[in-house]
C-alpha positions in Angstrom: -12.3 -59.6 -50.7 -9.0 -60.5 -48.8 -11.0 -61.1 -46.1 -13.8 -63.2 -48.1 -10.6 -65.5 -49.3 -9.3 -65.9 -45.5 -13.0 -67.8 -44.4 -13.2 -69.4 -47.3 -9.9 -70.8 -46.7 -10.4 -71.8 -42.8 -14.0 -72.8 -43.8 -12.0 -75.6 -46.4 -9.1 -76.4 -44.1 -11.6 -77.1 -41.2 -13.7 -79.4 -43.3 -11.1 -81.3 -44.3 -11.4 -84.9 -44.1 -7.6 -85.4 -42.8 -7.7 -89.5 -42.7 -8.9 -89.5 -46.2 -6.2 -87.1 -47.0 -3.4 -89.2 -45.8 -5.6 -92.9 -46.6 -4.9 -91.6 -50.6 -1.7 -90.0 -50.8 1.7 -91.9 -52.3 3.9 -90.7 -49.4 1.7 -89.9 -46.3 4.5 -88.4 -44.8 5.1 -85.7 -46.6 1.0 -85.4 -47.1 1.5 -84.4 -43.2 4.6 -82.3 -43.6 2.7 -80.6 -46.2 -0.9 -80.0 -44.2 1.0 -79.1 -41.1 3.1 -76.4 -43.5 -0.3 -75.3 -45.1 -2.2 -74.9 -41.5 0.6 -73.1 -39.7 0.4 -70.6 -43.0 -2.8 -70.1 -43.1 -3.2 -70.0 -39.0 -1.2 -67.1 -39.4 -3.2 -65.6 -42.0 -6.3 -65.8 -40.2 -4.8 -64.5 -37.3 -3.6 -61.3 -39.1 -6.8 -61.3 -40.9 -9.0 -61.7 -37.3 -6.5 -59.0 -35.8 -7.2 -56.5 -38.2 -11.3 -57.4 -38.4 -11.1 -57.2 -34.6 -9.2 -53.4 -35.0 -11.9 -52.5 -37.3 -14.8 -53.6 -35.6 -13.2 -51.6 -32.1 -12.8 -48.5 -34.4 -16.5 -48.7 -35.1 -17.7 -49.5 -31.8 -15.5 -46.3 -30.6 -17.3 -44.6 -33.6 -20.8 -45.6 -32.6 -19.9 -44.5 -28.8 -19.0 -41.1 -29.2 -22.1 -40.7 -31.6 -24.5 -41.3 -28.8 -22.3 -39.3 -26.5 -22.2 -36.9 -28.6 -26.0 -37.3 -29.2 -26.3 -37.1 -25.6 -24.5 -33.9 -25.1 -26.7 -32.3 -27.9 -29.5 -32.7 -25.7 -28.2 -31.4 -23.1 -27.7 -28.1 -24.8 -30.7 -28.1 -26.0 -32.9 -29.0 -22.9 -30.3 -26.1 -21.1 -31.6 -23.5 -24.2 -35.1 -24.1 -23.6 -35.2 -23.8 -19.9 -33.1 -20.4 -20.5 -35.7 -19.4 -22.9 -38.5 -20.3 -20.7 -36.7 -18.2 -18.0 -36.6 -15.1 -20.7 -39.9 -15.2 -22.0 -41.5 -15.8 -18.2 -39.3 -12.5 -17.4 -40.7 -10.6 -20.8 -37.9 -10.9 -22.9 -39.2 -12.4 -25.4 -36.7 -11.6 -28.1 -33.7 -13.1 -25.9 -36.2 -16.0 -25.2 -36.6 -16.8 -29.3 -32.8 -16.8 -29.9 -32.6 -18.9 -27.3 -35.4 -21.1 -28.3 -33.7 -21.5 -31.8 -30.5 -22.2 -29.7 -32.3 -25.1 -28.8 -33.4 -26.3 -32.0 -30.0 -26.2 -33.7 -29.4 -28.6 -30.5 -31.8 -30.9 -31.3 -30.9 -30.9 -35.0 -27.2 -32.1 -34.1 -28.9 -34.2 -31.8 -30.9 -35.9 -33.8 -27.7 -36.2 -37.0 -25.6 -37.7 -34.4 -28.2 -40.3 -33.2 -28.6 -41.2 -37.0 -25.2 -41.6 -37.4 -25.3 -43.9 -34.5 -28.0 -46.0 -36.0 -26.4 -45.8 -39.1 -23.0 -47.7 -37.5 -24.8 -50.5 -35.7 -25.8 -52.9 -38.4 -21.9 -52.5 -39.7 -21.1 -53.7 -35.8 -23.2 -56.3 -36.0 -21.8 -57.2 -39.2 -18.1 -57.3 -37.7 -19.2 -59.0 -34.8 -20.6 -61.9 -36.2 -17.2 -62.3 -38.9 -15.5 -62.3 -35.7 -16.9 -64.5 -34.2 -17.0 -67.3 -36.9 -13.3 -65.9 -37.9 -12.6 -67.0 -34.6 -14.2 -70.1 -34.0 -12.4 -71.2 -37.9 -9.3 -70.5 -36.2 -9.8 -72.4 -33.4 -11.3 -75.1 -35.5 -8.1 -74.7 -37.1 -5.7 -74.8 -34.3 -7.2 -78.1 -33.3 -7.1 -79.8 -36.8 -3.3 -78.4 -37.0 -3.1 -80.4 -33.5 -4.4 -83.3 -35.0 -2.1 -83.3 -37.8 0.8 -82.9 -35.0 -0.3 -86.3 -33.6 -0.8 -88.1 -36.9 2.3 -87.3 -38.2 4.5 -88.6 -34.1 2.2 -91.4 -34.6 3.2 -92.3 -38.1 6.9 -91.7 -37.5 6.7 -93.8 -34.7 5.1 -96.7 -36.9 7.4 -96.3 -39.2 10.5 -96.3 -36.8 8.6 -99.6 -35.2 8.8 -101.0 -38.4 12.2 -100.1 -39.6 13.2 -102.0 -36.4 10.9 -105.0 -36.5 12.6 -105.5 -40.0 16.3 -104.8 -38.6 15.6 -107.5 -36.2 14.3 -109.9 -38.6 16.6 -109.7 -41.4 19.2 -110.2 -38.7 17.5 -113.7 -37.3 17.0 -114.5 -40.9 21.1 -113.7 -41.8 21.4 -116.5 -38.5 18.8 -119.1 -38.9 21.2 -122.4 -38.5 18.3 -123.9 -40.8 19.4 -122.0 -43.6 21.0 -124.5 -46.3 22.5 -121.2 -48.1 24.1 -120.1 -44.7 27.6 -120.3 -43.3 26.3 -122.5 -41.0 24.4 -124.9 -43.2 27.3 -125.3 -45.5 29.8 -126.1 -42.5 27.3 -129.0 -41.3 26.7 -130.3 -44.5 30.8 -130.1 -45.0 31.0 -131.8 -41.6 28.4 -134.4 -42.5 30.3 -135.3 -45.4 33.5 -135.5 -43.6 31.4 -138.5 -40.9 30.0 -139.9 -44.0 33.5 -140.7 -45.3 35.0 -141.4 -42.3 32.0 -144.2 -41.5 32.5 -145.4 -45.0 36.7 -145.9 -44.5 35.9 -147.7 -41.3 33.2 -150.1 -42.9 35.8 -150.9 -45.8 38.3 -151.5 -43.7 36.5 -153.7 -41.5 35.3 -155.8 -45.2 39.3 -156.3 -45.8 39.8 -157.4 -42.2 37.0 -159.9 -42.5 38.0 -161.2 -46.1 42.0 -161.9 -44.3 40.2 -164.0 -41.7 38.1 -165.8 -44.1 41.1 -166.5 -46.4 42.9 -167.7 -43.1 39.6 -170.4 -42.5 40.5 -171.7 -46.3 43.8 -172.2 -45.6 43.3 -174.5 -42.8 40.7 -176.6 -44.5 42.7 -176.9 -47.3 46.0 -178.1 -45.4 42.8 -180.6 -43.6 42.2 -181.8 -46.7 45.7 -182.5 -47.7 46.5 -184.4 -44.9 43.5 -186.8 -45.5 44.5 -187.1 -48.6 47.7 -188.4 -47.5 46.3 -190.5 -45.0 44.4 -192.7 -48.2 47.6 -193.2 -49.6 49.0 -194.6 -46.6 46.3 -196.6 -46.3 44.7 -195.3 -43.4 41.6 -193.8 -42.9 40.3 -190.9 -44.0 38.1 -189.7 -40.6 39.8 -188.6 -37.9 39.5 -190.8 -34.8 37.3 -189.8 -32.8 38.1 -188.8 -29.2 41.7 -187.9 -30.5 
């Protein structure tokens, strides 16, 4: 039952769709870590089960070889006893010949018994051999899956680190964006623009005041000329200035 359980777990893990499991996971990193642990633990269990199964198979093979060897030995003994019986019978010693024939029969019975035992072990050896082959194939499949998992995990970690670095660069660039009105540089630029506008306003105001002063001077000049002409009229002269003067 334990071996069947191991074999079932191996079959399930080998057939598992790693990409589907990762896609369905809320946290792919944790899923990969757990899968690596599961595969590592199950590989260790499978190796132990395979080692035990191989050990049992080798014992069966050894017993089978011993049964065949024993059967061959009993066959040799039967042949030797039979030949001795023939020699004795040829020599006229029938009583001893019969004894050796009986020994030959006993040896043949033991030979048949050993052969039957060897024959009975045969199917078990074949079955155990098939189990070992399947377990080995499954173990190799699990080891390949484990390497895929480790590769996926390394790839995912690299991508995560790259994404993290990209986000840091993006945040750093965004924090010094001179076009961002909420940044320190943006506020400082706005302050400078306001100061420049204030200076321009003061210059414009100063220029307007100076023009007004000059206009006032011109008005004073005109009034002075008017007074002069009025005085000339009263004196009986002409109000028009002399041409050429």
